[in-house]
Every structure is written in structure tokens, then in C-alpha cells.
N, C-alpha and C positions, 0 to 999 in steps of 0.2 A: 504494500500500500504506500503510495507516495504522499507527501505532505499535502499536496493539492487535493487529493481525494479523501483525506482523512475526515472522519465524521466529526461534527461539532459536539463538544462536551456539554452535556446538560448540567445546569447549576440550580435547577429548581426541582422540588419534590412534588409528586402527585399524591403521595400518601404520607401522613405525618409520622407514621411508625417506621418508615423504611427509606433508604437512600433511593435516588432515581433508579428506575429499572435498568436504564442503560449502564449505570455503574455496576450493578449486580451482574449484568451480562458480561461486561468486561472482566470482572473477577472470574467468571466461569470460562470464558472463551479467549480473551486477549488480555491477560493480567499485566503485561507491559506492552504498551502500544502508543503510537503517535496520534494525537488528535488536534483538531482546530479548536482554539478557545473562542469564547464569544467575542473577544477583542479582535479576532481575525488573525492573530498570531498562532503559531503552532508550538506544541510542547509534548513531551512524553508524559504519560500517566502510569502510575504503578498502583495496582489495585489489590495485590496480594500481601498478606500480613508480613511474611518473612522478607519480601523485597522491600517493603516500606521500612522495616527495621534496619535493613542493610543501608538504605539510602540515608537514614537519619543518623547512622553511626559511622559511616565510611568517610574518612577525610577527603576522598576524591570528589565528593559532592560539596559544593560551596553553598553557604547560607546567604551570601551577599545578594540582597534584593536589588542592589544598584547596578548589578551586572546587566548589560544591554539585552541579554537573552533570558533574564529571569522571567518566569511566567507571569503574565498579567491577565486576569480573567476578563475584565471589561473596562470599568471606569477608573481603575487605579491610576495614581500619578505615575508619570514616566520616570524611569531611573534617573537619579540625580536632581530631581525637582523638589524633593522634600526640604522644608526649611529647617529641619532638625539635624543635629549631628547623627552619625551612624548609631543605630540602636543595637542592643545586645543580640537580638534575634537575627541581625544582619551580619554578625561578625563570625569569622573563622578563627581557628587556633593560630597563634597563641593569644591573640587579642581577646577572643571570647572568654577563654579561661580566666584571664586576669580580671575582666569586668565582672564575671559571675562570682568569682571568689570574694570580691570586694563586698558583695551584698548578700551572699548565701546565708550568712549567719542570722539575717532578719527573718528567714523563712524555715527555720528548723522545726521539727515536730514539737520539740519542747516549747519553743516560743509560741507556736500556734496554740498549743494546749493552754498556755498562760492567758491567751486571749479568750478562752471559752466563756468565762463569767461575763465579760463585757459583750460578747456576741449574744449570749443568752439574754442579757438585759435588753439589748436592741430588739431582738425578736419579740420578747414579751411586750415591750412598749408598743410595737406596731400591731401586735395581736390585740392588746388592750383597746387600741383605737378602732380596730375592726369590729370588735365585739360591742363597743359603745356606740358605733355609728349605724347608719342605715344599711339596709340590704336590698338587693344583692351588692356584692363588693367585687371590684376588679382586682384580683389577686396580684396582677402584674404591678399595678400602681400602688397598691396598699402594702405589699410585702416583698415581692420578688425583686423589684428595682431598688427600693430604698435600703433594704438591709445590706446587701453587698456594697452599695454606694457609700453608705455611712461607715462601714467597716474599713474600706480602702481609704476613705478620706481621713479617718482617725489614724490609720497606720502610716500614711504619708505625711499627715499634717496639712491637709487641704481643707479649707473652710467648707463645711457641708452646705451652708446656705447658698453656695454657688454651684450645687450639683446639677441644676437644670442646664447650666451653661455647658459643662463638660459632657453631660449625657447626650445633649443634642449634637455636639461636635463629634463625639465618639460614634454616634449612630451614622453620621454622614461618612465618616472614614471607613466604616464597615459595610457600607451599602454599595452594591455593584451597579445600581441603576443611576447614581448621580454622575455628573461629568467629572473628568479629571480636574477641571478648574474649581468646581465646588469642593472637591476633596482637598485640593491644595489650600483653598481659602479656610476651610475648617481646621486643617492642620496648622496653618499660620496663626489663626486666632488662639488655638490651644497652646501653641508654642509661646506666644507672647504672654499669655496668662501665666504659664508655668515659669517663664523666665523671670517675671516680677516676683513670683512666690519664692523662688530659689534665691534670688538676690536678697530678699528680706531674711531668709534663713542663714545666709552667709554673714549677714551683719549681726544677727542675733539667733544663734542655733537653738532650736526647740527640741524637746524630747520626743521625737518621732523619727521615722525612718530617714527622711531627708535631712533633718537636723543632725542625726547621728552620723550620717555619711559625710556631712560637712566637717564635723569634728574629727572623724577618722582620717579624712584626706589631709586636714591640717597637720595632724600628727606625723604623717608620712611624707609630707611635702606641701605643695600648694594645692588649693582647691581646683578641681577640673569642672568648671561651670558647665561646659558642654556635655560631659558625661552625666552629670546630675540631671540636666535637662532631658536628655534622651531616656534616662532611667525613669524619671517621673512620668514622662509621656507614655512609656511602654506599660508601666504598672497601672497607671490610671486607666488607660485604654483597655487593658486585658483584665483588670481586677474586679470589674463590676458587671460588664455586659455578659460575659460568658456564664458567670454564676447566676445572674438574674434570670437568664433564659433557662438554665438548668432547674431552677426552683419552680418556675411555672410549668415547664414540660414534665418534671418529675411529679408534681402535684397532679397534673392532668392524667399522667400514666397510672398513678396509684388509685385515683378515683375510678379509672376505667377497669381496674383489676381489684375488686373488693376483697377477694380471698387473700390476695397478697397483702393488701392494706390491713386486713384483720390480723394476719400473722405478725405484722410489724407492731400493731397495737399491743398484741399479747406478749411480744418479746422485742423490746426496743434494741436489744443486742444484735438483732438482725439488720439494723439500719445501715451500718457501714457496708455490708455486703450488697444491700439494695442500692446504695449510692453508686458503688462500682458498676453494678449492672445497668443502672440508668445512664451512667456516663458512656458505657460501651454501646448501649442500645441506640442512643440518640446522636452521639459524636457531633456535638453542636458546632465545633469549629471545623467544618467539613473541608475547607480549602485553604487552611491557614499555613500549611507547611509546604514550602516550595524550595527547590534546590537547583543548582546548575552543575552539570558534570564538568569537571576540570580536566579529565582525560577519558579515553574510551573505557566504559565500564560495562561488563556483561551481567545481566540480570535474568535468570531463568532462561538462558539460551538466546536472549536478545541483547544486542550491543547498543548502548546509548552513547552516541559520539560525543567527544569532547566539545564543550562550548554550548551544548543544548540544554534547555530547561526541562525540569521534571516536576510534576505536580503529584503529590501523594494523596491517594484517596483513602484517608483514614476511616471514612464511613464504611467502606467495603473491607478494609483490613480488620475492622471490628466485627465483620460478619463472615469472616473466612472460616468455612467449615473444617478446615484442617486444624484450626486452633480452638474454635468455639463450636462444640457439637450443637446441632439444632439451633444454629446461630440466629435465626429470625425470631425465636421464641424469647419472650421476656421472662427470665427466671432468676429470682434473687438468691436461689440456693446454689447457683453455679459460682465457680471461682473466676471472676471477671477482672481480677486485679492487673492482669497483663494487657489490658486494653490500650489502645493508641491515642485515646482522647487527649492526654496530656503530652503527646509526643513520645520521643524515645531518644536515648543517647545524650550527648553533651548539652543539647538544647532543651531537654525535657523541662516542662513548665516549672518555673520557680515557685509559683503560688499554689501548687497542687494541694499541699497540706492545708492551706488556708481554705481553699474551696471545699475540701472534704469536711472540715470542721463546720463550716457554715451550713452546708447541705444537711449534715447529720442533725445539727441543732434545729434547723428550720423544720425538717420533716417530723422529727420526734415531737417537737413542741406544737406544731400546727395541728396534728391529728390527735394529740393528747388533749389540747385545750378546746378544740372544736371537733368532737367526735362525729357530729352529724354533718360535717362539711360535704357538700355535693355541688355538681355543676348547676348553674342557674339557667342555662339554656341547653338545648339539644347539642350533642357533641358535633353534629354536622354543621352547626352554625358558627363554630369557633374559627378564628382567623389565624393562620400560621404564617410566619415570615417565609417568603420565598425569594427575597431579593438581597440577602445579606450574607456576609462571610460566616456570621454566627447565626445558626439556626435557632428559632424560638417561636414565641407567640406574641401577637399584638396585644391581646387582652385575654383574661381568663375570668369570666363572671362566675362567682360562686355564692352560695347561700348556705343556710343551715336551719 
């Protein structure tokens, strides 16, 4: 198959429970193949679990999104047009390792466990407001969005009263239907905002992640303002949108599986496993991981030539029957911890422990405090996002 005849990759779902049928067909029939992206450019896609893990751990694949052949799905900004310094997710070794080591201590399992009481308080406060207010309630606006937003704001030291600003800009940056100019404008506005915030912390370091990074850099030399700016941008962008969508999707899924929900109510100790299965099942960051082959690399008998872009289909990697038996079935009893939703290898998601803690607390608390929770509209009337990098729901009306 030539590049000109390659089929166009679908980026929308027709079923909220499954990846696009085209992706599942590629997993079965052409797990490594070249496609045309909606942007009109071409790239390779890898659909099989083991091939994806190879791509994400093999140094012959570069994470540099500024490479001219880095895959661009549709409306993303062209390489080199971002107003920000290079972010960690765009770096290769040894630069990436140095940047990650500088901040990894902020995301240890122990530190995330220490945040549990405050996260619990935040969840309870929002549920108090839901229970005291009118019904039905849009769970997206009442719980799924504000909880992770408030958590990441407190972690970074970002004023929460400005969350509407960064949520709207984040939504534009993750949306494939907006123009590159709109994305660049949103990126610039967010960069200007964070630039002012970090300058204030450089003058008067606060006891939060960014303030501690300022002090840490001072001790080892001079403060790298650009590195702090790109770090804040990445964590703010990734730290609320993904978890927010997982809260709404997970709640929806559990309401649609009452036997599973009853099992969680009877034994909250099952919730960590349920969280892993929900993450595997939905793979909300479906197109987030892209690479460029820096030399010829063979994957499953197919050679990806040097200099060509590769898009990993983690949504099908998480449905690979070679790894997950009866992979289309939602089953909280399976061991789903090896899923690819947080990536794999050196770039595996920094905030995965935080996301797990938030999701466990939300689901356990929500269904304990509102045991009669149910959908307020028929399931077929619900609206799912089909235009963004991060899959999710526009709204989730619930009542009790």
C-alpha cells in the first residue's frame, strides 16, 4: 500500500464503550501500517500492545513533537510555532531524564497518599453542595471538573478562582476541530498567564510544587524560568482534563453495570482494581502518544523508515486479546494494571499516582454518600466528546 492510497485514520467513536471499529480492524489485520491522518499528512500507526510498548521504550523513537515529521492529527500547531519552551513530553534522553528527575519527587506514592485527606475534603465539599442543591445535577460541572481542577491548582499553587480561564484554554488545545491559529492563541494566553505566576513565585517562593522547584533550582544554581514555565503548562494541561473525563465516564460505566457497582459498595477494597479496569476500558487519551523513528526500525515484520512519524493506538493496545482475555468485556476482577493508558517507558505519566488516588476517593465517596444515584435521562440521550484528544462526556445529568 502506498502513502497515497493509505486509508484515512478515524478519530471519532460511534460507540462510547469501544474504540473506532477501524482501529479494532487494524489491530486484527494490519497492526503496523501507514495511514493518512485527517490533517492530510501520513504516518504509521501501531495498534498492537507489544509494538506500542516497544515504541515507547526504544530510544530509536524520538518524542520530539517539533520534528517536521511528527504526526499531527488535524488542527494542531505546526512544529516550532509553540510559544513555550520545549516540554518534558517532547524531550529525549538525556535531556528528558534530567527534567523528570528534577520533579519526580513531587509525585511519589507516599506524597500522593499524604494528599488523601485534602482530596477527600474537596470531594465531600462538592458532594455537600450537590446534595443541598436542586436536581437533576450535571455531574461533569458539579464534581468531575472541579475536583481535579482544584487538586492540581493547590498542588501547583495556581489560584483556583481563575480555573475557568485555564479550563477553556486547555479545552481548545485538546480539540482537533479548532484551527491551528486558535490553538496557538490559546497556548499564548496560557503561557502569558503562567509566566506572570512563575515570576511572582520566583520573587516570593510559596509552599507548592512550583515554589519548591524555584527553591530547588536556586540551591543548585540559577532558576530556569523557561523550564518552570513548560512544566507548569504541561501539568496544568494534563492534570485536570484527563481525570475529569475519567470521573464522568467511570460514573456512567458503573451506573450502567449495577452488579459491578453493588460489588464495589459491598467491598470498597475492590475500587483500585475497578479504577485500573476503567482506565484500560476507556483509554481516554487515545492519540496522545506520538513518536518519530530516528533510524529504520522493524516492528512485527514491518520496517518503519527513519524520519517517519508513528502514532500509537493505545485504545487498541488496551484491547489486545493477546494481553487482555475477552478484552471488550468490562471486568473489574481482571488484572488490568499493565494497561497503556498512562503510557509506558521513560515517559510514563508523572501524575498517574495522583489520578488513581483521586478516582478511588471520588468513586468510593460518591456511591457511599448517594447510594441511589442514577442517570436523569435515557443513556441514548447522553452526549460524548468526539472531537478531542481526550475522550469524555459533555455532561452527565444524574439524580437520586
